C-alpha positions in Angstrom: -71.4 68.6 27.4 -69.6 71.2 25.4 -67.1 68.6 24.2 -69.9 67.0 22.2 -71.5 70.2 21.0 -70.5 71.3 17.5 -71.4 68.8 14.8 -75.1 69.7 14.7 -74.3 73.4 14.3 -72.2 72.6 11.2 -75.2 70.6 10.0 -77.7 73.4 10.9 -76.1 75.9 8.5 -77.4 73.7 5.7 -80.9 74.4 7.1 -80.6 78.2 6.7 -78.7 78.5 3.4 -79.7 80.9 0.6 -81.8 78.1 -0.9 -84.0 78.2 2.2 -84.3 82.0 1.8 -85.7 81.6 -1.7 -88.4 79.1 -0.8 -89.2 80.9 2.5 -89.6 84.3 0.8 -91.7 82.8 -2.0 -93.9 80.9 0.5 -94.3 84.0 2.8 -95.1 86.5 0.0 -97.5 84.2 -1.9 -99.3 82.5 0.9 -98.7 84.6 4.0 -98.3 82.5 7.2 -100.0 79.4 5.8 -96.8 77.4 5.1 -95.3 77.8 8.6 -96.6 74.4 9.4 -94.5 73.0 6.5 -91.4 74.5 8.1 -92.3 73.1 11.5 -93.0 69.6 10.1 -89.7 69.8 8.2 -87.9 70.7 11.4 -89.3 67.7 13.2 -88.3 65.5 10.3 -84.8 67.0 10.3 -84.3 66.4 14.1 -85.4 62.7 13.7 -83.3 62.0 10.6 -80.2 63.9 11.8 -80.3 61.9 15.1 -80.5 58.7 13.2 -77.5 59.8 11.2 -75.6 60.7 14.4 -76.6 57.3 15.9 -75.1 55.5 12.9 -71.8 57.3 13.3 -71.5 56.9 17.1 -72.5 53.3 17.4 -71.0 51.7 14.2 -68.2 54.2 13.5 -69.4 54.4 9.9 -70.6 57.4 7.9 -73.6 56.8 5.7 -71.5 56.4 2.5 -69.3 53.8 4.1 -72.3 51.9 5.4 -73.8 51.9 1.9 -70.6 50.6 0.4 -70.6 47.8 2.9 -74.1 46.8 2.2 -75.1 47.4 -1.4 -73.6 46.0 -4.7 -71.1 48.1 -6.5 -73.3 49.3 -9.4 -76.0 50.5 -6.9 -73.3 52.3 -4.8 -72.0 54.1 -8.0 -75.6 55.2 -8.7 -76.1 56.4 -5.1 -72.8 58.2 -5.3 -73.7 60.1 -8.5 -77.1 61.1 -6.9 -75.3 62.3 -3.8 -72.9 64.4 -6.0 -75.9 65.9 -7.8 -77.4 66.8 -4.5 -74.1 68.6 -3.4 -73.9 70.4 -6.7 -77.5 71.6 -6.3 -76.8 72.7 -2.8 -73.6 74.5 -3.8 -75.6 76.2 -6.7 -77.9 77.7 -4.1 -74.9 78.9 -2.0 -73.1 80.4 -5.1 -76.2 82.3 -6.1 -77.1 83.4 -2.6 -73.6 84.8 -1.9 -73.4 86.4 -5.4 -76.7 88.1 -4.9 -75.6 89.3 -1.5 -72.3 90.7 -2.9 -74.3 92.4 -5.8 -76.7 94.0 -3.4 -74.0 95.5 -1.2 -71.6 96.5 -4.0 -73.8 97.1 -7.1 -71.5 95.0 -9.4 -73.2 92.9 -12.1 -74.3 89.5 -10.9 -72.1 87.5 -13.3 -69.0 89.2 -11.8 -70.3 88.5 -8.3 -70.8 84.8 -9.2 -67.2 84.7 -10.5 -65.9 86.1 -7.2 -67.5 83.3 -5.2 -64.8 80.9 -6.6 -62.3 82.6 -4.3 -64.0 81.2 -1.2 -62.8 77.8 -2.4 -59.7 78.2 -0.4 -61.3 79.4 2.8 -62.0 75.9 4.0 -58.4 74.9 3.4 -57.3 77.8 5.5 -59.7 77.0 8.3 -58.8 73.2 8.3 -55.3 74.2 9.4 -56.7 75.3 12.8 -58.6 72.1 13.5 -62.3 71.2 13.7 -63.1 73.1 16.9 -61.9 76.4 15.4 -63.9 75.7 12.2 -67.0 75.1 14.3 -66.4 78.4 16.1 -66.1 80.3 12.8 -69.3 78.7 11.5 -71.1 79.6 14.8 -70.1 83.2 14.4 -71.6 83.2 10.9 -74.8 81.6 12.2 -74.9 84.3 14.9 -74.7 87.1 12.2 -77.7 85.5 10.3 -79.7 85.0 13.5 -79.1 88.5 14.9 -79.9 90.1 11.5 -83.3 88.4 11.3 -84.1 89.1 14.9 -83.6 92.8 14.2 -85.7 92.4 11.0 -88.6 90.7 12.9 -88.6 93.4 15.5 -88.8 96.1 12.8 -91.6 94.2 11.0 -93.7 93.7 14.2 -95.9 90.7 13.1 -99.0 89.8 15.2 -98.4 86.6 17.1 -102.0 85.4 16.8 -101.9 85.7 13.0 -98.5 83.9 12.9 -100.0 81.0 15.0 -102.7 80.3 12.4 -99.8 79.2 10.0 -99.3 76.1 12.2 -102.6 74.6 11.0 -101.8 72.3 8.0 -103.2 73.5 4.6 -102.1 73.6 1.0 -104.1 76.3 -0.9 -103.2 75.1 -4.4 -100.6 73.3 -6.6 -98.2 76.2 -6.5 -98.2 75.9 -2.7 -97.3 72.2 -3.0 -94.3 73.1 -5.2 -93.1 75.6 -2.7 -93.8 73.3 0.2 -91.7 70.6 -1.4 -89.0 73.1 -2.1 -89.1 74.1 1.6 -88.8 70.4 2.6 -85.9 70.0 0.2 -84.2 73.1 1.5 -84.6 71.9 5.1 -83.9 68.2 5.1 -80.8 68.0 2.9 -79.5 64.6 1.8 -75.8 65.6 2.1 -76.3 66.6 5.7 -77.2 63.0 6.6 -73.8 61.9 5.2 -72.0 64.7 6.9 -73.5 64.3 10.4 -72.7 60.6 10.5 -69.0 61.5 9.9 -68.7 64.6 12.0 -69.9 62.9 15.2 -66.8 60.7 14.9 -64.6 63.7 15.5 -65.4 63.3 19.2 -63.5 60.6 21.1 -66.1 58.3 22.7 -64.7 55.9 25.3 -65.6 52.2 24.8 -68.6 50.8 26.7 -72.4 50.9 26.5 -72.7 53.6 29.1 -70.4 56.0 27.3 -72.2 55.3 24.0 -75.6 56.0 25.7 -74.2 59.3 27.1 -72.9 60.3 23.7 -76.2 59.6 22.0 -78.1 61.7 24.6 -75.7 64.6 24.3 -75.8 64.5 20.5 -79.7 64.4 20.6 -79.5 67.6 22.8 -77.0 69.1 20.4 -79.1 68.4 17.3 -82.4 69.6 19.0 -80.9 73.0 20.0 -79.1 73.6 16.7 -81.9 72.6 14.4 -84.6 74.5 16.4 -82.4 77.6 16.1 -82.3 76.9 12.3 -86.1 76.6 12.3 -86.5 79.9 14.1 -84.3 81.6 11.4 -86.3 80.0 8.6 -89.6 80.9 10.3 -88.3 84.5 10.7 -87.6 84.7 7.0 -91.1 83.4 6.1 -92.8 85.6 8.7 -90.8 88.6 7.5 -91.9 88.0 3.9 -95.5 87.5 4.9 -95.6 90.6 7.1 -93.6 92.9 4.8 -95.0 91.7 1.4 -98.1 89.5 1.6 -100.0 91.8 4.0 -99.2 94.8 1.8 -100.4 93.2 -1.4 -96.9 92.2 -2.8 -97.8 88.6 -3.4 -95.3 87.9 -6.1 -92.0 88.6 -4.3 -90.1 85.4 -5.3 -86.7 87.1 -5.8 -84.1 87.9 -3.2 -83.3 91.2 -4.9 -87.0 92.2 -4.8 -87.1 91.5 -1.1 -83.9 93.6 -0.6 -85.3 96.5 -2.5 -88.8 96.4 -0.9 -87.7 96.0 2.7 -86.7 99.6 3.4 -90.1 101.0 2.1 -92.1 98.4 4.1 -90.1 98.6 7.3 -89.1 102.3 7.1 -85.3 102.0 7.3 -82.4 101.2 5.0 -80.8 99.2 7.7 -83.3 96.4 6.9 -81.9 95.8 3.4 -78.2 96.1 4.6 -78.8 93.4 7.3 -80.6 91.3 4.7 -77.6 91.4 2.3 -75.0 90.8 5.1 -76.9 87.8 6.4 -77.3 86.4 2.9 -73.5 86.4 2.4 -72.9 84.9 5.9 -75.4 82.1 5.2 -73.9 81.3 1.8 -70.4 81.3 3.2 -71.1 79.0 6.1 -73.1 76.6 4.0 -70.4 76.3 1.3 -67.9 75.1 3.9 -70.1 72.3 5.1 -71.0 71.3 1.5 -67.3 70.9 0.8 -66.8 68.6 3.9 -69.8 66.5 2.8 -68.4 66.2 -0.7 -65.1 64.8 0.7 -66.9 62.4 2.9 -69.1 61.1 0.1 -66.3 60.6 -2.3 -64.1 58.8 0.2 -66.9 56.7 1.5 -68.3 55.5 -1.8 -65.1 55.4 -4.0 -62.3 55.2 -1.4 -60.8 58.1 -3.4 -58.9 60.8 -1.7 -58.0 63.9 -3.8 -56.6 67.2 -2.7 -59.2 69.2 -0.8 -58.7 72.3 -2.9 -59.2 70.3 -6.1 -62.4 68.7 -4.6 -63.7 72.2 -3.6 -62.8 73.7 -7.0 -64.6 70.9 -8.9 -67.7 71.3 -6.7 -67.7 75.1 -7.1 -67.3 75.0 -10.9 -70.3 72.6 -11.1 -72.3 75.3 -9.4 -70.8 78.4 -11.2 -71.1 77.1 -14.8 -75.0 76.6 -14.7 -75.3 80.0 -12.8 -73.3 81.8 -15.5 -75.2 80.0 -18.3 -78.6 81.0 -16.8 -77.5 84.7 -16.3 -76.1 84.9 -19.9 -78.9 83.2 -21.8 -82.0 83.9 -19.6 -81.1 87.0 -17.6 -80.6 87.8 -13.9 -84.4 87.6 -13.3 -84.3 83.8 -13.7 -81.7 83.3 -11.0 -84.3 83.0 -8.1 -86.2 80.4 -10.1 -83.0 78.4 -10.4 -82.6 78.7 -6.6 -86.0 77.2 -5.9 -85.4 74.5 -8.5 -82.1 73.5 -6.8 -84.1 72.9 -3.6 -86.6 70.8 -5.4 -83.8 68.7 -6.8 -82.4 68.3 -3.3 -85.8 67.1 -2.1 -86.1 64.5 -4.9 -82.7 63.1 -3.8 -83.8 62.6 -0.2 -85.3 59.1 -0.5 -82.0 57.7 -1.7 -80.3 58.8 1.6 -83.1 58.3 4.0 -84.1 54.7 3.1 -80.6 53.1 3.6 -80.1 55.2 6.8 -83.3 53.8 8.4 -82.3 50.2 7.4 -78.9 50.6 9.0 -80.0 52.0 12.4 -82.8 49.4 12.6 -80.4 46.5 12.1 -80.0 44.7 15.4 -77.2 42.6 14.1 -74.9 45.6 13.6 -76.4 48.2 16.0 -77.1 45.7 18.9 -79.0 47.3 21.8 -78.7 50.7 20.1 -80.9 49.8 17.1 -83.9 52.2 17.1 -87.1 51.1 18.9 -90.4 50.4 17.1 -91.9 53.8 17.6 -88.8 55.6 16.2 -88.7 53.1 13.3 -92.4 53.7 12.5 -91.9 57.5 12.6 -88.9 57.2 10.3 -90.7 55.1 7.7 -93.7 57.5 7.9 -91.4 60.5 7.2 -89.7 58.6 4.4 -93.0 57.6 2.9 -94.4 61.2 3.0 -91.3 62.7 1.4 -91.1 60.1 -1.3 -94.9 60.4 -2.1 -94.6 64.2 -2.3 -91.6 64.0 -4.6 -93.2 61.4 -6.9 -96.4 63.6 -7.0 -94.4 66.7 -7.8 -92.3 65.0 -10.6 -95.5 63.5 -12.1 -97.3 66.8 -12.1 -94.4 68.8 -13.5 -93.7 66.2 -16.2 -97.4 66.0 -17.2 -97.3 69.7 -18.0 -94.2 69.2 -20.1 -95.6 66.2 -21.9 -98.7 68.1 -23.0 -96.4 70.4 -25.0 -95.6 69.6 -28.7 -92.1 68.3 -29.7 -89.2 67.9 -27.3 -89.3 64.1 -27.9 -85.7 63.6 -27.0 -86.1 65.2 -23.5 -89.4 63.3 -23.0 -87.7 60.0 -23.6 -84.9 61.0 -21.2 -87.4 61.9 -18.5 -89.3 58.6 -18.9 -86.1 56.5 -18.8 -84.7 58.5 -15.9 -87.9 58.2 -13.9 -88.0 54.4 -14.5 -84.4 54.1 -13.4 -84.9 56.2 -10.3 -88.0 54.3 -9.2 -86.2 51.0 -9.8 -83.2 52.2 -7.7 -85.5 53.4 -4.9 -87.3 50.0 -4.8 -84.0 48.2 -4.9 -82.4 50.0 -1.9 -85.7 49.6 0.0 -86.0 45.8 -0.5 -82.4 44.7 -0.8 -81.4 44.7 3.0 -84.5 42.7 3.8 -84.0 40.0 1.2 -80.2 39.8 1.5 -79.5 38.1 4.7 -75.8 37.4 4.1 -73.8 40.5 4.8 -70.5 41.3 3.0 -67.9 41.6 5.7 -64.8 42.9 4.0 -66.0 45.5 1.5 -65.7 48.4 4.0 -62.1 47.6 5.0 -59.8 50.5 4.8 -56.6 48.6 4.4 -55.3 45.2 3.3 -55.8 42.1 5.5 -53.4 41.9 8.4 -50.8 39.2 7.8 -47.8 37.9 9.7 -44.6 39.7 8.9 -42.4 37.3 6.9 -38.7 37.1 7.1 -37.4 40.6 6.4 -34.9 41.1 3.6 -32.8 44.2 4.4 -32.0 46.0 1.1 -28.5 47.1 0.2 -28.1 50.3 -1.7 -25.1 50.3 -4.0 -25.8 53.5 -6.0 -27.2 56.3 -3.9 -27.9 59.6 -5.7 -27.7 62.8 -3.6 -29.4 66.0 -4.9 -27.2 68.9 -3.6 -28.3 72.5 -3.6 -25.0 74.0 -2.5 -26.3 75.4 0.7 -25.3 75.0 4.4 -27.5 71.9 4.3 -25.3 69.8 2.0 -23.4 68.3 4.9 -26.7 67.0 6.4 -27.8 65.4 3.1 -24.4 63.6 2.8 -24.7 62.3 6.4 -28.1 60.9 5.8 -27.0 59.3 2.5 -24.0 57.7 4.1 -26.3 56.3 6.8 -28.2 54.4 4.1 -25.1 53.0 2.4 -22.5 50.3 2.9 -18.8 49.8 2.2 -19.5 49.0 -1.5 -21.9 52.0 -2.1 -21.1 54.6 -4.7 -22.5 58.1 -4.0 -23.6 60.0 -7.1 -23.3 63.7 -6.3 -25.8 65.7 -8.4 -26.4 69.4 -8.8 -28.5 71.3 -11.4 -27.2 74.6 -12.7 -30.0 77.1 -13.0 -28.4 80.2 -14.3 -30.0 82.0 -17.3 -27.2 80.8 -19.5 -27.5 77.2 -18.4 -31.3 77.3 -18.9 -30.9 78.5 -22.5 -27.7 76.6 -23.6 -27.7 73.5 -21.4 -24.4 71.6 -21.6 -23.0 74.3 -23.9 -23.1 76.8 -21.0 -19.8 77.9 -19.7 -20.8 80.9 -17.6 -19.3 81.7 -14.2 -21.9 79.8 -12.2 -21.5 76.7 -14.3 -17.8 76.6 -13.7 -18.1 77.3 -10.0 -20.8 74.6 -9.6 -18.5 72.1 -11.4 -15.6 73.0 -9.1 -17.8 72.6 -6.0 -19.0 69.1 -7.1 -15.4 68.0 -7.6 -14.5 69.4 -4.2 -17.2 67.4 -2.5 -16.1 64.3 -4.5 -12.5 64.8 -3.3 -13.6 65.2 0.3 -15.7 62.0 0.2 -12.9 60.0 -1.3 -10.5 61.3 1.4 -12.9 59.9 4.0 -12.9 56.5 2.3 -16.1 56.7 0.3 -16.7 56.1 -3.4 -18.2 59.1 -5.2 -19.0 60.2 -8.8 -20.4 63.5 -9.9 -23.0 64.6 -12.4 -23.9 68.2 -13.3 -27.4 68.9 -14.8 -28.7 71.9 -16.7 -32.0 73.6 -17.5 -35.2 72.1 -15.9 -34.4 71.0 -12.3 -37.1 68.3 -12.1 -36.5 66.7 -15.5 -32.7 66.8 -15.2 -32.7 65.2 -11.8 -34.9 62.3 -13.0 -32.9 61.9 -16.1 -29.5 61.7 -14.3 -30.8 59.3 -11.6 -32.1 56.9 -14.3 -28.9 57.2 -16.3 -26.8 56.5 -13.3 -29.0 53.5 -12.4 -29.3 54.8 -8.8 -31.2 52.5 -6.4 -32.0 55.3 -3.9 -32.3 59.1 -3.9 -31.6 61.4 -1.0 -33.1 64.9 -1.4 -33.8 67.8 0.8 -37.1 69.5 1.5 -37.2 73.2 2.7 -40.7 73.0 4.2 -42.1 75.9 2.3 -45.5 75.6 0.6 -48.2 77.7 -1.1 -46.9 81.0 -2.4 -43.2 80.1 -1.8 -43.7 76.9 -3.9 -45.2 79.1 -6.6 -42.3 81.6 -6.4 -39.3 79.2 -5.9 -40.7 76.1 -7.5 -41.3 72.7 -5.9 -39.2 69.7 -6.7 -39.6 66.8 -4.3 -43.2 65.7 -5.2 -42.5 66.1 -9.0 -39.3 64.0 -8.8 -40.5 61.2 -6.6 -43.6 60.6 -8.7 -41.3 60.0 -11.7 -39.1 57.5 -9.9 -39.6 53.9 -9.0 -36.8 53.8 -6.4 -36.9 54.7 -2.7 -36.7 58.4 -2.0 -35.4 59.6 1.4 -36.7 63.2 2.0 -34.6 65.1 4.5 -36.2 68.1 6.2 -33.7 70.9 6.1 
């Protein structure tokens, strides 16, 4: 059972990120316990949809992005990809702001500096990935535990009345502002990128072939999702109940900012520990959510575009997309507008939901691809009802917010953009809804990861007549020569290359005649002599100044048809200090490169 546990906990962190805090605190302080039913309904939706996502990954071995690419035309997939990236950027925006506010509350530094600090956590994921998925899951679980224990303590300190809390389970929406916050809560709870992520993460578990094993995996993943998401619901409910008890009941009905909540908690609960726990939990929630957001971004990019870039670059791009608008808002509108930006990010997430949910329901309902594991009628009906409710609420919200904007004078450019954007999104929504029903013929090969398998033709073994060897004059030179000779034949000429990197050589190039240059020339001649005594043909070439450029230049001038080069195996800081050669050189050459680990 514990082998299968893990993916849903990574998913659950997205259900208790700083964006949830903003909507929960706003809902609790303005409307008391009246929006708890929205949290409960959102949690039921989340359990249903996340289980559909896991089912897709377990049964078909596809994540949602791959399944979309397999089904929809390219232009539609590009549109869906852009919307998914917007959702991730909105999610990351919430995490950046939440962590930055937590750092500011604990340290007192200006928010703009705290936002800048959050770029450093870009590399935490890369560090954790070295230890494997299970270690990463353990780290995430420890952060979840910090958040949960913090709010358990806060709730005990607040001491809400259970009967009053229970009244919040009765559905009601007092006014239009409650609808806006309710949709923000839904957007903060059921996140579109989590549907992509869950369908991929369940594939990190090895499931044995056979229907019985798949059934067992589906049951265990349902249990995993139910426990994890109910824990997330309890954390969200705790935040809303805390806000309702500490603020709404004491007449503070306009606490919409995390900083206000932090400042008011000690006076309402009678201890400074309350605010410290609040800030620590905020940082832990932001940090855990940012890791899963990065994973989702990689899955979406690879699934839709079949594009794989360095994880650190992917993380950096995502983080910059979140940091730039945060800094812009702080500079031009002030820190007090940051919490409004948090709530807006959750509404953006909610608007994106339909574009992930509709294809997911289609895929898990398809008997042709899912077989006996396609969802039953009751589950299908429930899923379509959830999708319909979410889409209706989002269209209603966009319409009402746009109507207010359109009543204002001027701003015609943005009004036209809003109209055109709304038309496009409605068309796209209708298209992805109808297309799988009217398109009976499925495209079979669009999802393939590699080229078609073909019979291996008659193999032509290459003969290398001019092999270049990059020597670094260390104890490893002999090993490089051995590997090079192993690739050659009786007619091969071996080009012995060394780059002089003394200060004089770097400045004067070929004009250099310092001690190191002379000694390097002597050593190359010695190697040549030794090679010829053993019956091999050899020539020498001494390079100067830039190691990478000189190597490429000499290899091309000598018309070498193969390069043998050593790799020392260092990376990261050592690469930065000593320089790295292999990747830079091989990308500049169109000949085979044999890399020998030294």
